[in-house]
C-alpha positions in Angstrom: 73.6 87.1 83.5 71.7 88.5 86.3 68.1 88.2 86.8 65.5 90.0 89.3 65.4 87.0 91.0 68.8 86.1 92.3 69.1 88.4 95.0 66.7 85.9 96.8 68.3 83.2 96.5 70.3 81.6 99.6 68.8 84.8 101.7 68.4 83.0 104.5 71.8 81.1 104.4 73.4 84.2 103.7 71.9 85.5 106.7 73.3 82.7 108.8 76.4 82.7 107.2 77.0 86.4 108.3 75.5 86.1 111.4 78.7 84.2 112.1 81.1 86.4 114.0 78.1 87.7 116.6 77.2 83.9 117.2 81.0 82.7 117.7 81.1 85.5 120.3 78.3 84.4 122.2 79.5 80.6 122.1 82.8 82.2 123.6 80.9 84.0 126.3 79.2 80.7 127.5 82.3 78.2 126.9 83.9 78.7 130.4 80.4 77.7 132.2 80.0 75.0 129.7 83.7 73.6 130.0 82.6 71.4 133.1 80.2 69.3 130.8 83.0 68.8 128.1 85.5 66.0 128.4 88.1 66.9 131.1 92.0 66.7 130.3 93.2 63.2 130.0 90.0 61.6 129.3 89.9 58.9 126.5 87.0 60.2 124.1 85.5 59.2 120.9 83.6 61.9 118.8 80.9 60.3 116.6 78.8 62.1 113.9 77.5 62.1 110.2 78.3 64.2 107.5 79.3 67.5 108.7 79.1 66.8 112.7 81.5 64.1 111.7 84.5 66.9 109.9 83.6 68.7 112.6 84.6 66.5 115.1 87.4 65.1 113.2 88.8 68.4 113.5 88.2 68.7 117.4 89.8 65.0 117.9 93.0 65.7 116.0 93.5 68.9 117.7 92.3 67.7 121.2 95.2 65.0 121.0 97.4 67.0 119.1 97.6 69.7 122.1 98.1 66.6 125.1 94.3 66.5 126.2 94.3 62.7 126.0 93.8 59.9 123.3 90.7 61.1 120.9 88.9 59.5 117.9 86.1 60.8 115.8 84.0 58.3 113.7 80.9 58.3 111.6 78.3 56.8 113.4 77.5 54.3 110.8 81.2 53.0 110.3 82.1 52.5 114.1 84.0 49.4 114.4 85.7 50.2 117.6 85.3 48.6 120.7 88.2 49.9 122.7 87.3 51.6 125.6 86.5 55.0 126.2 85.4 57.3 129.1 83.4 59.6 127.3 81.5 59.8 124.0 80.3 63.3 122.2 77.9 62.9 119.8 77.2 66.3 117.5 74.0 67.0 116.2 72.1 70.0 115.3 69.1 68.8 115.2 69.1 66.0 117.7 66.9 64.0 115.5 69.7 62.1 112.9 68.3 58.1 113.6 71.6 56.9 112.7 73.1 58.7 116.2 70.4 58.9 118.4 70.5 54.8 117.7 74.3 54.8 118.3 74.1 57.3 121.6 71.4 54.9 123.0 74.0 51.9 122.9 77.3 53.8 123.6 75.3 55.3 127.1 75.4 51.7 128.1 79.2 51.8 128.0 80.6 55.1 129.2 79.7 58.5 129.8 78.1 60.1 126.7 77.4 63.8 125.9 75.5 66.0 123.3 75.9 68.6 121.6 72.8 70.2 119.5 71.0 72.8 119.2 67.2 71.6 119.9 65.9 71.4 123.3 64.3 67.8 124.0 65.4 66.5 120.9 65.6 62.5 120.4 69.5 62.8 121.4 68.6 64.5 124.8 66.6 62.2 126.0 69.4 58.8 125.4 72.7 60.7 126.6 73.7 61.9 129.9 74.7 65.3 129.3 73.8 67.9 127.3 75.4 71.2 125.7 72.7 73.1 124.2 73.7 76.2 121.6 70.1 76.5 120.5 70.9 80.3 119.7 73.1 79.1 116.9 70.7 76.5 115.2 69.8 77.4 111.7 66.4 77.4 109.7 68.5 76.5 106.5 69.2 72.3 105.0 72.9 73.3 104.6 74.7 74.2 108.1 76.9 76.5 108.4 77.0 78.6 111.6 75.9 75.6 114.1 79.0 73.6 112.8 81.8 76.4 113.0 80.2 77.5 116.6 80.2 74.0 118.2 84.5 73.9 116.9 84.6 77.0 118.4 83.8 75.7 121.7 85.3 72.4 121.4 88.4 74.5 120.4 87.9 76.5 123.7 87.1 73.6 125.5 91.0 72.2 125.2 92.6 75.3 125.8 93.4 76.4 121.6 93.8 79.9 121.0 90.1 81.2 120.1 89.2 84.9 121.4 90.1 86.2 117.9 88.1 83.8 115.7 85.2 86.5 115.4 87.3 89.5 114.2 88.9 87.1 111.3 85.3 86.2 110.3 84.1 90.0 109.7 87.3 90.3 108.1 86.4 87.1 106.1 82.4 89.0 105.4 84.1 92.6 104.6 86.0 91.1 101.6 84.3 90.2 98.0 84.2 86.6 97.6 87.6 84.6 96.7 86.6 83.6 93.1 84.7 84.8 90.2 82.3 81.7 89.8 82.4 81.6 86.2 86.1 80.8 86.2 86.5 77.6 88.1 84.0 74.3 88.1 86.3 72.2 90.0 87.3 73.2 93.3 89.9 71.2 95.7 90.4 71.4 99.3 93.5 70.4 100.9 94.5 70.1 104.8 96.7 68.5 107.4 95.9 67.4 110.8 93.0 69.1 112.7 92.7 70.9 109.3 92.0 67.5 107.2 88.4 67.5 108.8 87.5 71.2 107.8 88.8 70.3 103.9 86.3 67.8 104.1 84.1 70.1 105.4 84.3 73.0 102.8 84.4 70.3 100.1 80.8 69.2 101.3 79.2 72.6 101.6 80.2 73.4 98.0 78.5 70.2 97.2 75.3 70.8 99.0 74.7 74.4 98.0 76.2 74.4 94.2 76.3 70.7 93.1 79.8 71.7 92.8 82.8 69.1 91.7 84.8 69.1 94.8 87.5 67.0 96.6 89.3 67.2 99.4 92.8 65.4 100.5 95.3 65.5 103.2 98.0 67.9 101.6 100.7 65.3 101.0 98.4 62.8 99.5 97.2 65.3 96.6 100.2 64.7 94.7 99.6 60.9 94.8 96.9 60.3 91.8 94.4 63.2 92.3 96.1 66.0 90.9 95.9 63.9 87.9 92.3 66.0 87.4 93.6 69.2 87.9 93.8 71.7 84.9 93.3 75.2 84.2 89.5 75.7 85.4 90.6 74.0 88.7 90.5 76.1 92.0 93.2 74.5 94.4 92.2 76.0 97.9 94.7 74.7 100.8 93.9 75.6 104.4 97.5 75.6 105.7 100.6 76.5 103.9 101.7 73.6 101.5 105.3 73.0 100.7 106.6 74.5 97.7 106.9 70.6 95.8 103.1 70.8 96.1 102.8 74.6 94.9 104.6 73.7 92.3 103.2 70.9 91.3 99.9 72.4 91.1 101.4 75.4 89.1 102.3 72.9 86.6 98.7 71.7 86.2 97.8 75.2 85.4 95.7 75.1 87.9 94.9 78.3 90.7 96.3 78.4 94.2 94.7 80.0 97.0 96.5 79.6 100.4 94.5 80.6 103.4 96.6 83.1 105.8 94.1 83.4 108.6 92.8 80.8 111.1 91.7 77.9 108.5 88.2 77.8 110.8 87.8 81.7 109.5 88.9 80.2 105.7 85.3 78.1 106.1 83.6 81.5 106.2 84.8 82.4 102.9 83.9 78.7 101.6 80.4 79.6 102.6 80.6 82.9 100.6 81.8 81.0 97.9 79.4 78.8 97.7 76.5 80.8 97.8 78.0 82.9 94.9 77.9 79.5 93.1 74.3 78.3 94.1 73.4 82.1 92.5 75.1 81.8 89.7 73.7 78.5 88.7 70.4 79.5 90.0 70.2 77.1 92.7 68.3 77.6 96.1 70.8 76.3 98.9 68.3 77.4 102.0 66.7 74.1 100.7 68.8 72.4 98.3 67.1 69.3 96.0 67.5 65.9 97.3 68.9 67.1 101.4 66.9 67.8 103.9 67.7 69.3 107.6 68.3 65.6 109.4 68.1 62.0 108.0 65.4 60.5 110.2 64.6 56.7 108.9 62.2 54.6 110.6 
């Protein structure tokens, strides 16, 4: 039932989601001037983040390697166990204050060139890295990351020569449509991705968990049939960021679940995910500008 307070929920998050086409255009405008601060083709790159930042960097790493730009590996800051040599480490942090990442940046700076991509000038991570790429115009007030993460990905994709000029227009198209589903119809969301979209599937699931406390999962497309599909049913929406093979589509249909297949750039599809997460939050009476138990940055003394 709609109440007079529902439109007030998620006002800041909605404004930031809707600003993405304009912000992405600004990123594309500055990308040529920032390219020299990012890893050069042929460099061996370690990309490190936490939460959303890790998922964005996982997409970047897989895409960079696929495009022949050099060996690239993404790692969670608290799980790095790689002693192999790298030329450059890219550390992504909206706030620049995440304790686990700042601590690791300090250590990595003793072994290799470190580059911080952040939205906050003068933050701790800028003090312990060799180079800084500042996207302060993409920073956010909301706890749940939307436009900063996608703006960073826009820049990183541009830096490896990916085809990104059409992204703002695709985001505008996503914003012009109604949400892809009615929150009353589904209480279980599954996101599928493969290759560089694997990290985007993880990020999509995380957004819906953070914003609306939804039961969400994410899997590599061809892994979904190896067990996880057991939980699918008529109230499940399976959202594939790339076209799945016919056997996966048929298996999803047999469960009674609904399958949505993205027909746009997978990054632009994240805008649709953002909008659906907000719709779920409002339907549940949740404030996703400041979700319970979450903060803008995990800072540990």
